[in-house]
C-alpha positions in Angstrom: -1.0 22.1 4.3 -0.8 22.9 0.9 -2.1 20.8 -2.0 0.9 19.7 -2.8 2.6 17.6 -0.2 -0.3 15.3 0.8 -0.2 12.5 3.5 0.4 9.0 2.4 -0.7 7.6 5.8 -3.8 10.3 7.3 -3.0 12.5 9.7 -6.4 11.3 11.1 -4.6 7.8 11.8 -1.0 9.0 13.2 -2.3 11.2 15.0 -3.1 8.6 17.6 -0.2 7.7 17.9 1.4 11.2 18.9 3.4 11.2 21.7 1.8 13.1 25.0 4.5 15.4 25.5 3.4 19.0 24.5 4.1 19.4 20.8 2.6 15.8 20.6 5.2 14.2 17.9 4.9 10.4 16.5 8.6 8.4 16.1 9.3 7.3 13.1 11.3 4.4 12.3 13.4 4.2 8.8 13.9 0.5 8.3 15.7 1.1 5.6 18.0 4.2 6.0 18.5 2.9 10.1 17.1 5.3 12.3 14.6 7.0 13.8 13.3 11.1 14.4 10.0 12.7 15.7 7.9 15.2 13.6 4.5 16.1 14.2 1.7 14.0 12.3 1.2 17.4 10.3 5.1 16.5 8.9 5.2 12.5 9.1 4.6 10.6 6.6 4.3 14.0 3.8 5.1 13.1 -0.4 4.9 15.7 -2.4 2.1 15.5 -4.9 0.8 11.7 -4.1 -2.5 12.2 -5.2 -1.9 14.2 -7.6 -2.3 13.4 -11.6 -0.1 15.1 -13.5 -1.6 16.8 -16.7 0.5 17.2 -19.9 1.3 20.5 -19.5 2.9 20.1 -15.7 0.0 20.9 -13.4 -1.2 18.6 -11.1 -5.0 17.4 -10.1 -5.5 17.9 -6.6 -8.5 16.0 -6.7 -8.4 12.2 -5.5 -6.1 14.1 -2.5 -10.3 16.3 -1.5 -11.9 12.8 -2.1 -9.5 11.3 0.0 -10.1 14.0 2.8 -13.6 13.8 2.5 -13.1 9.9 4.0 -11.6 10.9 6.6 -13.6 14.3 8.2 -16.4 10.9 7.4 -14.5 8.9 9.7 -13.1 10.7 12.2 -16.3 10.8 14.1 -16.8 6.8 13.9 -12.3 7.0 15.0 -13.6 8.8 18.5 -15.9 6.7 19.2 -13.9 3.6 18.5 -11.5 5.0 21.3 -13.9 5.0 23.6 -15.1 2.0 23.1 -17.9 2.8 21.2 -18.2 -0.2 17.7 -21.0 1.7 15.4 -24.1 1.0 15.4 -25.5 3.2 12.1 -24.6 1.5 9.5 -24.2 4.2 7.7 -22.1 5.5 9.4 -19.9 2.6 9.6 -19.9 2.2 5.7 -18.5 4.8 6.1 -15.5 3.7 8.1 -15.5 0.8 6.0 -14.5 2.7 3.1 -12.1 4.7 5.1 -10.3 0.4 6.5 -10.4 0.2 3.1 -8.4 2.9 1.7 -6.0 2.2 4.5 -5.2 -0.6 2.3 -5.1 0.3 -1.2 -4.0 4.3 -1.1 -0.1 3.1 0.5 2.6 3.9 -0.9 3.2 -0.9 -1.0 -0.2 -1.1 -2.7 1.4 1.8 -4.5 4.2 0.6 -5.1 3.2 -3.1 -5.8 0.3 -1.7 -8.9 3.0 0.4 -10.2 5.3 -3.6 -10.4 2.0 -5.4 -11.8 1.2 -2.8 -14.6 4.9 -3.6 -16.1 5.1 -6.9 -15.5 1.7 -6.9 -17.6 3.4 -4.7 -20.7 6.3 -6.5 -20.4 4.0 -9.9 -20.5 3.2 -8.3 -23.7 6.4 -7.3 -24.8 7.2 -11.4 -24.7 4.1 -12.8 -26.3 5.1 -10.5 -28.8 9.0 -11.6 -29.3 8.3 -15.2 -29.1 5.7 -15.8 -32.2 8.0 -14.1 -35.6 4.2 -13.5 -36.9 4.3 -11.6 -33.9 6.7 -9.8 -34.6 7.5 -9.1 -37.5 4.1 -8.1 -38.0 5.1 -5.9 -34.9 8.5 -4.4 -36.6 6.6 -3.1 -39.6 3.8 -1.6 -37.9 7.0 0.7 -36.8 8.4 0.9 -39.7 5.3 2.1 -41.6 4.8 4.8 -39.1 8.5 6.5 -39.4 8.6 5.6 -42.5 11.8 3.5 -42.7 13.9 0.1 -42.2 15.0 -1.2 -39.0 18.8 -2.2 -39.2 18.5 -6.3 -38.8 20.8 -6.2 -36.0 18.6 -3.1 -34.2 15.4 -5.9 -34.9 17.0 -8.6 -33.4 18.9 -6.6 -30.3 14.9 -5.2 -29.7 14.1 -8.7 -30.1 16.3 -10.3 -27.4 15.6 -7.3 -25.4 11.8 -7.8 -25.5 12.3 -12.2 -24.6 14.7 -10.8 -21.3 14.0 -7.6 -20.0 16.3 -7.9 -17.6 19.8 -6.7 -17.6 17.3 -2.8 -18.4 15.1 -1.1 -16.0 11.3 0.2 -16.3 10.2 3.5 -15.6 6.0 3.3 -14.7 3.5 6.7 -14.7 3.1 7.4 -11.0 -1.1 7.6 -12.2 -0.1 4.0 -13.6 -0.3 3.3 -10.3 -3.8 4.8 -9.3 -5.5 1.4 -10.0 -4.4 0.2 -7.1 -7.1 2.7 -5.3 -9.3 1.4 -7.1 -10.4 -1.9 -5.2 -11.5 0.4 -2.4 -14.9 -0.3 -3.6 -14.7 -4.3 -3.7 -13.4 -4.0 -0.2 -15.5 -1.7 1.6 -18.2 -4.1 1.9 -16.9 -6.8 3.0 -14.2 -4.6 4.9 -18.4 -3.9 6.2 -19.2 -7.0 7.0 -16.6 -9.3 8.7 -17.6 -8.7 12.3 -16.1 -5.4 14.8 -13.9 -6.0 17.3 -12.0 -3.9 20.5 -8.6 -5.1 21.1 -7.1 -3.5 24.6 -3.4 -3.9 24.9 -3.2 -5.1 28.4 0.3 -4.5 28.5 2.6 -3.2 25.9 1.0 -1.2 22.9 0.8 -1.5 19.8 2.6 0.5 16.7 1.7 1.4 13.5 2.4 2.0 10.1 3.3 2.6 6.5 0.6 -0.3 6.0 -1.1 -0.4 8.3 -4.4 -2.4 7.7 -2.1 -5.9 8.0 -4.8 -9.3 7.2 -3.4 -13.4 8.0 -5.1 -16.1 7.3 -3.9 -19.6 8.1 -1.2 -21.1 5.7 -3.3 -24.5 5.9 -5.6 -22.0 3.3 -3.6 -20.9 1.1 -3.4 -22.6 -2.2 -0.3 -22.8 -5.0 -2.7 -21.7 -7.5 -4.9 -20.3 -6.2 -4.1 -18.1 -4.0 -6.4 -17.7 -0.3 -8.9 -16.2 -0.7 -7.9 -12.8 0.1 -10.3 -10.6 2.7 -12.9 -13.5 2.0 -10.9 -16.2 3.2 -13.2 -17.0 6.1 -10.2 -17.5 8.4 -9.1 -14.4 7.3 -7.9 -11.5 10.8 -7.3 -8.2 9.6 -6.4 -5.6 12.1 -5.9 -2.1 12.1 -4.0 -0.7 15.4 -6.3 3.0 16.4 -4.2 3.8 18.5 -0.7 2.9 21.2 -3.8 0.9 23.6 -6.7 0.2 21.4 -6.8 -1.9 18.0 -9.6 -3.3 15.2 -10.2 -6.6 15.0 -12.6 -7.7 11.8 -12.8 -11.2 11.2 -15.6 -13.6 10.5 -16.3 -15.3 13.4 -20.0 -13.6 14.1 -19.6 -14.9 17.6 -16.5 -12.8 18.9 -16.9 -11.0 21.8 -16.9 -7.5 21.2 -14.7 -6.1 23.4 -11.0 -7.6 24.3 -7.3 -7.0 25.2 -4.2 -9.1 24.4 -1.0 -10.1 27.8 2.4 -8.9 26.0 3.2 -11.7 23.7 0.0 -11.3 21.5 0.3 -7.1 22.0 4.3 -8.4 20.6 3.1 -9.9 17.3 0.9 -8.3 16.6 3.3 -5.1 15.9 5.8 -7.6 14.3 3.5 -8.7 12.2 2.5 -4.8 11.3 6.4 -4.7 10.6 6.4 -7.9 8.3 3.6 -6.2 6.0 5.6 -2.3 6.8 6.6 -1.0 3.5 9.9 1.3 4.9 8.0 3.0 7.7 6.9 1.9 11.3 5.5 5.1 13.3 4.7 4.9 16.8 4.4 7.4 19.9 7.5 6.3 21.9 11.8 6.3 21.1 12.6 2.8 21.4 15.3 1.0 20.9 13.2 -2.0 20.1 10.7 -0.7 17.7 14.0 -0.6 15.9 15.5 -3.7 15.7 12.1 -5.0 14.2 12.1 -2.0 11.7 16.0 -3.5 11.0 14.9 -7.1 11.1 12.6 -7.3 8.8 13.8 -4.4 6.4 13.7 -6.1 4.0 10.5 -8.0 4.3 8.4 -5.8 2.2 5.4 -6.7 0.6 5.5 -7.1 -3.2 4.5 -8.9 -5.9 5.1 -12.8 -8.0 4.6 -13.0 -10.8 4.7 -17.2 -12.7 3.7 -18.5 -16.2 4.3 -17.4 -19.0 6.5 -14.5 -19.0 9.7 -13.3 -19.6 11.9 -16.1 -17.0 13.7 -12.4 -15.6 12.0 -9.2 -15.1 12.9 -5.4 -15.5 13.5 -3.5 -12.2 9.6 -1.5 -12.2 10.8 2.2 -10.1 7.7 4.7 -10.3 8.1 8.4 -11.5 7.5 10.4 -9.1 7.6 13.2 -11.7 7.1 13.3 -15.7 10.4 14.8 -17.1 7.8 18.0 -18.4 6.5 18.7 -14.2 8.7 21.0 -12.2 7.5 20.8 -8.7 5.7 23.9 -8.3 
C-alpha cells in the first residue's frame, strides 16, 4: 500500500474482524451516514496521509506512519498468541503489546480530534485573556501596529476585541500536525497498561465488535470527582477492554486476583458492544452484516467522545475543525 494511504485503525487489528467468506471482508457501520458496507481490511479505516506531517513546500513526512508500522510488527506475534489463549510471559513481548495498546488509544480519529479541540480552545482562552484585560489588549494591538507599520481603526479594533471575547460566531481551523500531541500520551500510558492485570475473555454466546476507537476505559462512577476527575487509567476501579476478535476480548484491570481466562454470556457481550458503540467516533466494525449493529450505531451516533472546558475563558467556544491539508499542499 502506498505510504500516503494510512490506516486509522491498523490492519493487524481489522484483519481479525474479517468474515469467513473467501474474500475475508470487514463490515463497516457508518453512524453518521447511516449506511454499512464491506471491504477487505487493507481498504478499511484508511485516510490519506493521516499520520504524515506536511512541510512548508507541501512534501509529506511519513516517519510517524513508519514508526507505527514497526510497533505493529513487534506486537503481531503477541496478538497471535493472545488469540490462542496464551498471555505473554516474556516481559519484552508484553511491553511491546502494551505499547501497541497505548497507541491504539492515542492514534485514533477521536483522540486526534480531541487533541485539536484542546489546542484550539487553549488558543481561544489565550485570546480571551488578552481581550478581557484592557492594558494587555492595548499592548497587543500596539505590537501589531508596530509590526504592520499602520494604525488600527478604533472601530475595527473593538470588533476584534469582541471577537476574542466571544469567538462562538466564528469557526477555528487548526493544523493536522497540532493533533500529533495526542500520540505523545502513549509514552506514559504504556507502562501503566503493562502493570495492569491482563485477562482473556471469550464470548460464550454472541460476538464482539470493534470500532474506530477500540480501546475503552470504564470506572466506577462513584470514583469521579467533579473537579479532579477520575484519575484516568490509574483509577483502581478502571477496567480496560480491547476486542481482539469477534470471540476474544482482552481485559485489563487492577485486580490481581482476577482469573487469566474467563467467558462472558450473551448479555455481557452485548453490554461490551454497547460501550464500544458509545465511545466510537463514527465507525463500528464487525465480521458480519447484522441489523442489530446498524441499530447500535444509530442509537449512539451522538455520543462521540468530546472535550469539556470549565473555568476561565469564553462562555462559548468557536467550533474547531482539523485541516486535512494546508492550502499550499496538493494531494499527490
